[in-house]
N, C-alpha and C positions, 0 to 999 in steps of 0.2 A: 600394411594398408591401416587404415587412420579408424578409428574410434568413435563412432556416432554416439555424441551424449544429450539425452534431454531430462529436464526436470520433469516431475509430477507435479499434477494439482499440490498433492498434502505435503510435500517437500514448497514448495511455495507457497505456502498456506503456513508454514513451521517459520521461512524465513521471514513472513511478516507478524507473526506472535511475534516472534521472539525482537523485533524493532519495537511492536508495541510496548513489549514488557519492559524495555529500556526505556522507555517515553516516557516521564513524570506525566500523568494525567493532570486536570484540574483538580481544585479543589471538589469533593463532592460527585466525581465522575468515577467510570470504569473505562477501558476500553477496552473494546469487542472488534471484531472481523464478523462486520454485515454482509457481505455477499464475496461469491465470488463468481465472474465471468470470462468464460475462454475463446481464446482467439485465437486466431492461426500464430503466430509472433508468440504465446505467454496466456499471461491472465493479467484481469485487473481486478486487484483485491483492494473491496471498499472498508472502510473501518469508521469506526465510529464511538465516540460519548457514550455511555451511557449514566442519565442521575442514577444519584445511591440515595436510600434514604438520609437524613440529617437537612441541620443546616447549611446552608450556601446561597451564595449569589445566583439569583436569577437572569442567569446569562443564557442565551443560546448551546447546546450541545457539540463539542468537536465533530469535524469530520471530516472524510478525505477520501481518495485513493493512493496505492501504490499499485506500479507499472510492475512486473514482473515477467524475464526475457527467458524464452524455457531453454533458450542452445545456450546460454550463459549464465544467467541466474541473476544478469545485473538488474539490477532494483531501483526504480525510476520514483519522482510523486509527480501525479496532477496536480494541473494550477488551477485552481478553484477562477481565476479571470479569463483563462483562456476555454475553460469549458474540456470534456472529457476527451473528444474527437482530436481536436486540438492538442491537447495537450500529449499524447499517444505520439499523434506525427511528427511533433518537436522536440519529443525525449528518442524516435527512432531514428530521426533525420541525427541526432544528436547537439542540438538548440538547448535541448534542456540537461543539466548533467548529471549523471550518474550520481544515486546517495552512497556513502561511505557506508563499507561494514561495521555491522552492530558489535 
Protein backbone atom coordinates (compact mmCIF):
# COMPACT_ATOMS: atom_id res chain seq x y z
CA UNK A 1 0.00 0.00 0.00
CA UNK A 2 1.40 3.40 -1.01
CA UNK A 3 1.83 6.01 1.70
CA UNK A 4 0.24 9.41 1.20
CA UNK A 5 2.53 12.34 1.87
CA UNK A 6 1.39 15.94 2.23
CA UNK A 7 3.36 19.04 3.05
CA UNK A 8 1.93 21.06 5.91
CA UNK A 9 1.74 24.85 5.93
CA UNK A 10 4.67 25.30 8.32
CA UNK A 11 6.93 23.22 6.06
CA UNK A 12 5.78 25.13 2.96
CA UNK A 13 6.58 28.43 4.68
CA UNK A 14 9.99 27.09 5.78
CA UNK A 15 10.79 26.14 2.16
CA UNK A 16 10.12 29.72 1.10
CA UNK A 17 11.96 31.20 4.11
CA UNK A 18 15.06 29.20 3.06
CA UNK A 19 14.67 30.48 -0.51
CA UNK A 20 14.35 34.10 0.66
CA UNK A 21 17.33 33.72 2.99
CA UNK A 22 19.45 32.52 0.06
CA UNK A 23 18.39 35.48 -2.15
CA UNK A 24 20.30 38.70 -1.56
CA UNK A 25 17.84 41.56 -1.00
CA UNK A 26 18.30 44.97 -2.55
CA UNK A 27 20.32 47.42 -0.49
CA UNK A 28 18.27 48.71 2.42
CA UNK A 29 15.73 45.87 2.34
CA UNK A 30 14.96 42.79 4.39
CA UNK A 31 12.90 40.05 2.71
CA UNK A 32 9.91 38.85 4.74
CA UNK A 33 6.97 36.50 4.25
CA UNK A 34 3.93 38.76 4.21
CA UNK A 35 1.11 36.25 3.82
CA UNK A 36 0.09 32.64 3.26
CA UNK A 37 -3.06 31.59 1.43
CA UNK A 38 -4.17 27.97 1.42
CA UNK A 39 -5.61 26.51 -1.77
CA UNK A 40 -6.79 22.95 -2.48
CA UNK A 41 -3.47 22.19 -4.27
CA UNK A 42 -1.13 23.89 -1.77
CA UNK A 43 -0.13 27.40 -0.72
CA UNK A 44 0.48 30.82 -2.15
CA UNK A 45 3.24 32.38 -0.06
CA UNK A 46 3.57 36.15 -0.51
CA UNK A 47 6.83 37.92 0.23
CA UNK A 48 8.09 41.48 0.11
CA UNK A 49 11.15 43.57 0.75
CA UNK A 50 10.80 45.79 3.81
CA UNK A 51 12.89 48.94 4.00
CA UNK A 52 15.34 49.21 6.86
CA UNK A 53 16.56 52.58 8.17
CA UNK A 54 19.60 54.01 6.47
CA UNK A 55 20.67 55.64 3.23
CA UNK A 56 19.31 53.88 0.16
CA UNK A 57 17.76 54.71 -3.18
CA UNK A 58 14.05 55.43 -3.35
CA UNK A 59 12.79 52.50 -5.38
CA UNK A 60 9.64 50.45 -4.92
CA UNK A 61 10.23 47.44 -2.67
CA UNK A 62 10.50 43.98 -4.20
CA UNK A 63 7.51 41.69 -3.76
CA UNK A 64 6.06 38.55 -5.24
CA UNK A 65 4.53 35.15 -4.61
CA UNK A 66 5.80 31.60 -4.49
CA UNK A 67 3.54 28.65 -5.20
CA UNK A 68 4.06 25.48 -3.14
CA UNK A 69 2.41 22.18 -4.09
CA UNK A 70 1.25 20.24 -1.02
CA UNK A 71 1.63 16.79 -2.63
CA UNK A 72 5.08 17.09 -4.21
CA UNK A 73 6.71 20.04 -2.44
CA UNK A 74 7.56 21.59 -5.81
CA UNK A 75 7.89 25.37 -5.86
CA UNK A 76 7.00 27.85 -8.58
CA UNK A 77 6.93 31.62 -8.79
CA UNK A 78 4.00 33.80 -9.75
CA UNK A 79 4.55 36.05 -12.77
CA UNK A 80 3.40 39.61 -12.13
CA UNK A 81 2.51 40.24 -15.79
CA UNK A 82 0.18 37.22 -15.84
CA UNK A 83 -1.55 37.94 -12.55
CA UNK A 84 -1.94 35.52 -9.68
CA UNK A 85 -4.72 33.24 -10.94
CA UNK A 86 -3.22 32.92 -14.44
CA UNK A 87 0.21 32.21 -12.91
CA UNK A 88 -1.24 29.44 -10.74
CA UNK A 89 -3.06 27.89 -13.71
CA UNK A 90 0.02 28.07 -15.95
CA UNK A 91 2.26 26.55 -13.25
CA UNK A 92 -0.17 23.73 -12.49
CA UNK A 93 -0.42 22.96 -16.25
CA UNK A 94 3.39 22.87 -16.51
CA UNK A 95 3.66 26.03 -18.63
CA UNK A 96 5.74 27.72 -15.92
CA UNK A 97 8.78 25.81 -14.74
CA UNK A 98 9.36 24.71 -11.18
CA UNK A 99 12.18 26.50 -9.39
CA UNK A 100 15.29 24.46 -8.62
CA UNK A 101 15.92 23.48 -5.00
CA UNK A 102 17.89 25.99 -2.91
